LOKOL-751199 format. One record per residue: residue number from 1; residue in three letters; chain; x, y, z of N, C-alpha, C in turn. Coordinates in nm, 2 decimals, decimal comma. Example, Ala and Ser with C-alpha at 12.3 -4.5 7.8 and 13.67 -1.06 7.14 Angstrom:
<recs>
{1 "ALA" "A" {1,32 -0,57 0,78} {1,23 -0,45 0,78} {1,32 -0,33 0,78}} {2 "SER" "A" {1,28 -0,22 0,71} {1,37 -0,11 0,71} {1,29 0,00 0,79}} 
</recs>
This chain:
<recs>
{1 "UNK" "A" {2,17 -1,82 -0,33} {2,07 -1,88 -0,42} {2,13 -1,94 -0,55}} {2 "UNK" "A" {2,23 -1,87 -0,60} {2,30 -1,91 -0,72} {2,37 -2,04 -0,69}} {3 "UNK" "A" {2,44 -2,05 -0,58} {2,51 -2,17 -0,54} {2,42 -2,29 -0,53}} {4 "UNK" "A" {2,30 -2,27 -0,46} {2,21 -2,37 -0,45} {2,16 -2,42 -0,58}} {5 "UNK" "A" {2,13 -2,33 -0,68} {2,09 -2,37 -0,81} {2,20 -2,45 -0,88}} {6 "UNK" "A" {2,32 -2,41 -0,87} {2,43 -2,48 -0,93} {2,45 -2,62 -0,88}} {7 "UNK" "A" {2,43 -2,64 -0,75} {2,44 -2,77 -0,68} {2,33 -2,86 -0,74}} {8 "UNK" "A" {2,21 -2,80 -0,75} {2,09 -2,88 -0,80} {2,12 -2,92 -0,94}} {9 "UNK" "A" {2,17 -2,83 -1,02} {2,20 -2,86 -1,16} {2,30 -2,97 -1,17}} {10 "UNK" "A" {2,41 -2,96 -1,09} {2,52 -3,06 -1,09} {2,47 -3,20 -1,05}} {11 "UNK" "A" {2,39 -3,20 -0,94} {2,34 -3,33 -0,89} {2,24 -3,39 -0,99}} {12 "UNK" "A" {2,16 -3,31 -1,06} {2,07 -3,36 -1,16} {2,15 -3,42 -1,28}} {13 "UNK" "A" {2,25 -3,35 -1,32} {2,33 -3,40 -1,43} {2,40 -3,53 -1,39}} {14 "UNK" "A" {2,45 -3,54 -1,27} {2,52 -3,66 -1,23} {2,43 -3,78 -1,22}} {15 "UNK" "A" {2,30 -3,75 -1,18} {2,20 -3,86 -1,17} {2,17 -3,91 -1,31}} {16 "UNK" "A" {2,15 -3,82 -1,40} {2,12 -3,87 -1,54} {2,24 -3,94 -1,60}} {17 "UNK" "A" {2,36 -3,90 -1,57} {2,48 -3,97 -1,62} {2,49 -4,11 -1,57}} {18 "UNK" "A" {2,47 -4,12 -1,43} {2,47 -4,25 -1,37} {2,36 -4,34 -1,42}} {19 "UNK" "A" {2,24 -4,29 -1,44} {2,13 -4,37 -1,49} {2,16 -4,42 -1,63}} {20 "UNK" "A" {2,22 -4,33 -1,71} {2,24 -4,37 -1,85} {2,35 -4,48 -1,86}} {21 "UNK" "A" {2,44 -4,48 -1,77} {2,55 -4,58 -1,78} {2,53 -4,71 -1,69}} {22 "UNK" "A" {2,42 -4,71 -1,62} {2,39 -4,82 -1,53} {2,36 -4,94 -1,62}} {23 "UNK" "A" {2,42 -5,05 -1,59} {2,39 -5,17 -1,67} {2,27 -5,24 -1,62}} {24 "UNK" "A" {2,20 -5,31 -1,71} {2,09 -5,39 -1,67} {2,11 -5,53 -1,73}} {25 "UNK" "A" {2,08 -5,62 -1,65} {2,09 -5,76 -1,69} {1,95 -5,82 -1,71}} {26 "UNK" "A" {1,93 -5,89 -1,82} {1,80 -5,95 -1,85} {1,82 -6,09 -1,89}} {27 "UNK" "A" {1,75 -6,18 -1,82} {1,75 -6,32 -1,86} {1,71 -6,35 -2,00}} {28 "UNK" "A" {1,78 -6,44 -2,07} {1,74 -6,48 -2,20} {1,76 -6,63 -2,22}} {29 "UNK" "A" {1,69 -6,69 -2,31} {1,71 -6,83 -2,34} {1,84 -6,86 -2,41}} {30 "UNK" "A" {1,89 -6,98 -2,39} {2,02 -7,01 -2,45} {2,03 -6,99 -2,60}} {31 "UNK" "A" {1,92 -7,01 -2,66} {1,91 -7,00 -2,81} {1,93 -6,85 -2,85}} {32 "UNK" "A" {1,91 -6,76 -2,76} {1,93 -6,61 -2,80} {2,08 -6,57 -2,79}} {33 "UNK" "A" {2,16 -6,66 -2,74} {2,31 -6,62 -2,74} {2,35 -6,62 -2,88}} {34 "UNK" "A" {2,46 -6,54 -2,91} {2,52 -6,55 -3,05} {2,56 -6,69 -3,08}} {35 "UNK" "A" {2,55 -6,73 -3,21} {2,59 -6,86 -3,25} {2,73 -6,90 -3,21}} {36 "UNK" "A" {2,83 -6,81 -3,22} {2,96 -6,85 -3,17} {2,97 -6,88 -3,03}} {37 "UNK" "A" {2,89 -6,82 -2,94} {2,89 -6,85 -2,80} {2,82 -6,98 -2,78}} {38 "UNK" "A" {2,72 -7,01 -2,85} {2,65 -7,14 -2,84} {2,75 -7,25 -2,88}} {39 "UNK" "A" {2,82 -7,23 -2,99} {2,92 -7,33 -3,03} {3,03 -7,35 -2,93}} {40 "UNK" "A" {3,08 -7,24 -2,88} {3,18 -7,25 -2,78} {3,14 -7,34 -2,66}} {41 "UNK" "A" {3,02 -7,31 -2,61} {2,96 -7,39 -2,50} {2,94 -7,54 -2,53}} {42 "UNK" "A" {2,89 -7,56 -2,65} {2,87 -7,70 -2,70} {3,00 -7,78 -2,71}} {43 "UNK" "A" {3,11 -7,70 -2,75} {3,24 -7,77 -2,77} {3,31 -7,79 -2,64}} {44 "UNK" "A" {3,31 -7,69 -2,56} {3,40 -7,70 -2,43} {3,32 -7,74 -2,31}} {45 "UNK" "A" {3,19 -7,74 -2,31} {3,11 -7,78 -2,20} {3,00 -7,88 -2,23}} {46 "UNK" "A" {3,04 -7,98 -2,32} {2,95 -8,08 -2,36} {2,89 -8,16 -2,24}} {47 "UNK" "A" {2,76 -8,17 -2,24} {2,70 -8,24 -2,13} {2,68 -8,16 -2,00}} {48 "UNK" "A" {2,72 -8,04 -1,99} {2,71 -7,95 -1,87} {2,59 -7,86 -1,89}} {49 "UNK" "A" {2,50 -7,86 -1,80} {2,38 -7,78 -1,81} {2,41 -7,63 -1,79}} {50 "UNK" "A" {2,34 -7,55 -1,86} {2,35 -7,40 -1,85} {2,25 -7,36 -1,74}} {51 "UNK" "A" {2,30 -7,29 -1,64} {2,21 -7,25 -1,53} {2,15 -7,12 -1,55}} {52 "UNK" "A" {2,22 -7,03 -1,62} {2,17 -6,89 -1,64} {2,23 -6,83 -1,76}} {53 "UNK" "A" {2,15 -6,76 -1,84} {2,20 -6,68 -1,95} {2,14 -6,54 -1,94}} {54 "UNK" "A" {2,22 -6,44 -1,95} {2,17 -6,30 -1,94} {2,24 -6,22 -2,05}} {55 "UNK" "A" {2,17 -6,12 -2,09} {2,23 -6,01 -2,17} {2,24 -5,89 -2,09}} {56 "UNK" "A" {2,36 -5,83 -2,10} {2,38 -5,71 -2,02} {2,39 -5,59 -2,11}} {57 "UNK" "A" {2,31 -5,49 -2,08} {2,31 -5,37 -2,16} {2,37 -5,25 -2,08}} {58 "UNK" "A" {2,41 -5,15 -2,13} {2,41 -5,11 -2,27} {2,52 -5,16 -2,35}} {59 "UNK" "A" {2,61 -5,24 -2,30} {2,73 -5,28 -2,37} {2,71 -5,40 -2,45}} {60 "UNK" "A" {2,60 -5,47 -2,44} {2,56 -5,59 -2,51} {2,67 -5,69 -2,49}} {61 "UNK" "A" {2,67 -5,74 -2,37} {2,76 -5,85 -2,33} {2,67 -5,96 -2,28}} {62 "UNK" "A" {2,71 -6,09 -2,30} {2,63 -6,20 -2,25} {2,70 -6,27 -2,14}} {63 "UNK" "A" {2,63 -6,30 -2,03} {2,68 -6,37 -1,92} {2,62 -6,51 -1,91}} {64 "UNK" "A" {2,70 -6,61 -1,89} {2,64 -6,75 -1,88} {2,70 -6,82 -1,76}} {65 "UNK" "A" {2,62 -6,88 -1,68} {2,66 -6,96 -1,56} {2,64 -7,10 -1,59}} {66 "UNK" "A" {2,74 -7,19 -1,58} {2,73 -7,33 -1,60} {2,71 -7,40 -1,47}} {67 "UNK" "A" {2,65 -7,52 -1,48} {2,62 -7,60 -1,36} {2,75 -7,65 -1,29}} {68 "UNK" "A" {2,86 -7,65 -1,36} {2,98 -7,70 -1,30} {3,07 -7,59 -1,23}} {69 "UNK" "A" {3,00 -7,47 -1,22} {3,07 -7,35 -1,15} {3,14 -7,25 -1,24}} {70 "UNK" "A" {3,14 -7,28 -1,37} {3,21 -7,18 -1,46} {3,12 -7,06 -1,49}} {71 "UNK" "A" {3,18 -6,94 -1,49} {3,11 -6,82 -1,53} {3,17 -6,78 -1,66}} {72 "UNK" "A" {3,10 -6,76 -1,77} {3,15 -6,72 -1,90} {3,09 -6,59 -1,94}} {73 "UNK" "A" {3,17 -6,51 -2,01} {3,12 -6,38 -2,07} {3,16 -6,38 -2,22}} {74 "UNK" "A" {3,07 -6,33 -2,30} {3,09 -6,32 -2,44} {3,05 -6,18 -2,49}} {75 "UNK" "A" {3,12 -6,14 -2,59} {3,09 -6,01 -2,65} {2,97 -6,02 -2,74}} {76 "UNK" "A" {2,92 -5,92 -2,81} {2,80 -5,92 -2,89} {2,81 -6,01 -3,01}} {77 "UNK" "A" {2,94 -6,04 -3,05} {2,96 -6,14 -3,16} {2,97 -6,28 -3,12}} {78 "UNK" "A" {2,98 -6,30 -2,99} {2,99 -6,44 -2,94} {3,13 -6,49 -2,91}} {79 "UNK" "A" {3,23 -6,40 -2,91} {3,36 -6,43 -2,87} {3,37 -6,43 -2,72}} {80 "UNK" "A" {3,44 -6,53 -2,67} {3,46 -6,53 -2,52} {3,54 -6,41 -2,48}} {81 "UNK" "A" {3,51 -6,35 -2,37} {3,59 -6,24 -2,32} {3,64 -6,27 -2,18}} {82 "UNK" "A" {3,57 -6,36 -2,11} {3,61 -6,40 -1,97} {3,56 -6,54 -1,94}} {83 "UNK" "A" {3,65 -6,62 -1,88} {3,61 -6,75 -1,83} {3,67 -6,76 -1,69}} {84 "UNK" "A" {3,58 -6,79 -1,60} {3,61 -6,79 -1,45} {3,56 -6,92 -1,38}} {85 "UNK" "A" {3,64 -6,97 -1,29} {3,60 -7,08 -1,21} {3,68 -7,07 -1,08}} {86 "UNK" "A" {3,63 -7,00 -0,98} {3,70 -6,98 -0,86} {3,71 -7,10 -0,77}} {87 "UNK" "A" {3,61 -7,19 -0,78} {3,61 -7,30 -0,69} {3,71 -7,41 -0,72}} {88 "UNK" "A" {3,71 -7,45 -0,85} {3,79 -7,56 -0,89} {3,90 -7,53 -0,98}} {89 "UNK" "A" {3,91 -7,40 -1,03} {4,01 -7,37 -1,13} {3,96 -7,41 -1,26}} {90 "UNK" "A" {4,03 -7,35 -1,36} {3,99 -7,38 -1,50} {4,07 -7,50 -1,55}} {91 "UNK" "A" {4,00 -7,59 -1,61} {4,06 -7,72 -1,66} {4,16 -7,69 -1,78}} {92 "UNK" "A" {4,25 -7,78 -1,80} {4,35 -7,76 -1,91} {4,28 -7,77 -2,04}} {93 "UNK" "A" {4,17 -7,84 -2,05} {4,10 -7,84 -2,18} {4,04 -7,71 -2,22}} {94 "UNK" "A" {4,00 -7,63 -2,12} {3,95 -7,49 -2,14} {4,06 -7,40 -2,16}} {95 "UNK" "A" {4,17 -7,42 -2,09} {4,29 -7,33 -2,11} {4,35 -7,34 -2,25}} {96 "UNK" "A" {4,31 -7,44 -2,32} {4,36 -7,46 -2,45} {4,31 -7,36 -2,55}} {97 "UNK" "A" {4,21 -7,27 -2,51} {4,16 -7,17 -2,59} {4,26 -7,05 -2,60}} {98 "UNK" "A" {4,35 -7,05 -2,51} {4,46 -6,95 -2,51} {4,56 -6,98 -2,62}} {99 "UNK" "A" {4,63 -6,88 -2,67} {4,74 -6,91 -2,76} {4,83 -7,02 -2,71}} {100 "UNK" "A" {4,89 -7,10 -2,80} {4,97 -7,21 -2,76} {5,09 -7,17 -2,67}} {101 "UNK" "A" {5,15 -7,05 -2,71} {5,26 -7,00 -2,64} {5,23 -6,96 -2,49}} {102 "UNK" "A" {5,11 -6,91 -2,47} {5,06 -6,88 -2,34} {5,04 -7,01 -2,26}} {103 "UNK" "A" {4,97 -7,10 -2,32} {4,94 -7,23 -2,26} {5,07 -7,30 -2,21}} {104 "UNK" "A" {5,17 -7,30 -2,30} {5,30 -7,36 -2,27} {5,37 -7,29 -2,16}} {105 "UNK" "A" {5,36 -7,16 -2,16} {5,42 -7,08 -2,05} {5,36 -7,12 -1,91}} {106 "UNK" "A" {5,23 -7,13 -1,91} {5,16 -7,17 -1,79} {5,20 -7,30 -1,74}} {107 "UNK" "A" {5,21 -7,40 -1,83} {5,25 -7,54 -1,80} {5,39 -7,54 -1,75}} {108 "UNK" "A" {5,48 -7,47 -1,81} {5,62 -7,47 -1,77} {5,65 -7,40 -1,64}} {109 "UNK" "A" {5,58 -7,29 -1,61} {5,62 -7,20 -1,50} {5,52 -7,21 -1,38}} {110 "UNK" "A" {5,40 -7,26 -1,41} {5,30 -7,26 -1,30} {5,22 -7,39 -1,30}} {111 "UNK" "A" {5,29 -7,49 -1,33} {5,23 -7,63 -1,32} {5,18 -7,66 -1,18}} {112 "UNK" "A" {5,06 -7,70 -1,16} {5,01 -7,73 -1,03} {4,94 -7,62 -0,96}} {113 "UNK" "A" {4,95 -7,50 -1,02} {4,88 -7,38 -0,96} {4,75 -7,36 -1,04}} {114 "UNK" "A" {4,64 -7,34 -0,96} {4,51 -7,33 -1,02} {4,49 -7,19 -1,09}} {115 "UNK" "A" {4,44 -7,20 -1,21} {4,40 -7,08 -1,29} {4,26 -7,05 -1,26}} {116 "UNK" "A" {4,23 -6,93 -1,20} {4,09 -6,90 -1,16} {4,02 -6,83 -1,28}} {117 "UNK" "A" {4,09 -6,75 -1,35} {4,02 -6,67 -1,45} {4,11 -6,64 -1,57}} {118 "UNK" "A" {4,05 -6,64 -1,69} {4,13 -6,59 -1,81} {4,04 -6,48 -1,87}} {119 "UNK" "A" {4,10 -6,38 -1,92} {4,03 -6,27 -1,98} {4,10 -6,23 -2,11}} {120 "UNK" "A" {4,01 -6,20 -2,21} {4,06 -6,16 -2,34} {4,05 -6,00 -2,34}} {121 "UNK" "A" {4,16 -5,94 -2,36} {4,17 -5,79 -2,36} {4,20 -5,75 -2,50}} {122 "UNK" "A" {4,19 -5,62 -2,52} {4,22 -5,56 -2,66} {4,36 -5,59 -2,70}} {123 "UNK" "A" {4,46 -5,59 -2,61} {4,60 -5,61 -2,64} {4,65 -5,74 -2,60}} {124 "UNK" "A" {4,57 -5,83 -2,56} {4,62 -5,96 -2,52} {4,53 -6,03 -2,42}} {125 "UNK" "A" {4,59 -6,11 -2,33} {4,52 -6,19 -2,24} {4,57 -6,16 -2,09}} {126 "UNK" "A" {4,48 -6,18 -2,00} {4,51 -6,17 -1,86} {4,47 -6,30 -1,79}} {127 "UNK" "A" {4,57 -6,36 -1,72} {4,54 -6,49 -1,65} {4,56 -6,47 -1,50}} {128 "UNK" "A" {4,46 -6,50 -1,43} {4,46 -6,49 -1,28} {4,48 -6,62 -1,22}} {129 "UNK" "A" {4,59 -6,63 -1,14} {4,63 -6,76 -1,07} {4,58 -6,75 -0,93}} {130 "UNK" "A" {4,55 -6,87 -0,87} {4,51 -6,88 -0,73} {4,64 -6,91 -0,65}} {131 "UNK" "A" {4,71 -6,80 -0,61} {4,83 -6,81 -0,53} {4,80 -6,75 -0,39}} {132 "UNK" "A" {4,70 -6,80 -0,32} {4,65 -6,75 -0,20} {4,77 -6,73 -0,10}} {133 "UNK" "A" {4,77 -6,63 -0,02} {4,66 -6,53 0,01} {4,65 -6,42 -0,09}} {134 "UNK" "A" {4,74 -6,41 -0,18} {4,72 -6,31 -0,29} {4,70 -6,37 -0,42}} {135 "UNK" "A" {4,65 -6,29 -0,52} {4,64 -6,34 -0,65} {4,76 -6,30 -0,74}} {136 "UNK" "A" {4,79 -6,38 -0,83} {4,89 -6,34 -0,93} {4,82 -6,32 -1,06}} {137 "UNK" "A" {4,85 -6,21 -1,13} {4,79 -6,18 -1,26} {4,91 -6,18 -1,36}} {138 "UNK" "A" {4,89 -6,25 -1,46} {4,99 -6,26 -1,57} {4,93 -6,20 -1,70}} {139 "UNK" "A" {5,01 -6,12 -1,77} {4,97 -6,06 -1,89} {5,04 -6,11 -2,01}} {140 "UNK" "A" {4,97 -6,13 -2,11} {5,03 -6,19 -2,24} {4,98 -6,11 -2,36}} {141 "UNK" "A" {5,06 -6,10 -2,46} {5,03 -6,03 -2,58} {4,92 -6,12 -2,66}} {142 "UNK" "A" {4,87 -6,06 -2,76} {4,77 -6,13 -2,85} {4,83 -6,26 -2,91}} {143 "UNK" "A" {4,97 -6,26 -2,93} {5,03 -6,38 -2,99} {5,08 -6,47 -2,88}} {144 "UNK" "A" {5,05 -6,44 -2,76} {5,08 -6,53 -2,65} {5,21 -6,51 -2,57}} {145 "UNK" "A" {5,29 -6,41 -2,61} {5,41 -6,38 -2,54} {5,39 -6,32 -2,40}} {146 "UNK" "A" {5,47 -6,37 -2,30} {5,45 -6,32 -2,16} {5,50 -6,18 -2,16}} {147 "UNK" "A" {5,42 -6,09 -2,10} {5,45 -5,95 -2,09} {5,50 -5,91 -1,95}} {148 "UNK" "A" {5,41 -5,93 -1,85} {5,45 -5,90 -1,71} {5,36 -5,97 -1,61}} {149 "UNK" "A" {5,39 -5,95 -1,48} {5,33 -6,02 -1,37} {5,29 -5,92 -1,27}} {150 "UNK" "A" {5,18 -5,93 -1,21} {5,13 -5,84 -1,10} {5,08 -5,92 -0,98}} {151 "UNK" "A" {5,13 -5,89 -0,87} {5,08 -5,96 -0,74} {4,97 -5,87 -0,68}} {152 "UNK" "A" {4,86 -5,92 -0,64} {4,75 -5,85 -0,58} {4,73 -5,90 -0,44}} 
</recs>
């Protein structure tokens, strides 16, 4: 009986923990995005329609889908955290948001290879290249220096 009670208590605790950390996405109008996110979209996606805007809780992150296939993520302040375009790759005008050193490294070493995703991390940037059948992930410091490469 004690074992059964312990199992029930454990499962109940696990259920509450999972429920508390489960994210929820809620549609919002474009105007509810942080101003920095709105300005980023107006600057880099001029004339492209916004298909979807959502706020994701409990982390307060904003997800935006553009009509041209780009998926964007912003933090609560409106800083971009992820830019992705699996279908056509990320254009060089968008890649220019990376540090100049990173952008130059990509041009010199991976010219002609499609960049699918860029992510802003705490300690730098992660760039995912379309090198099918596998992906190549490149890691850069905050100042744009190349750190390492991972094949997936």
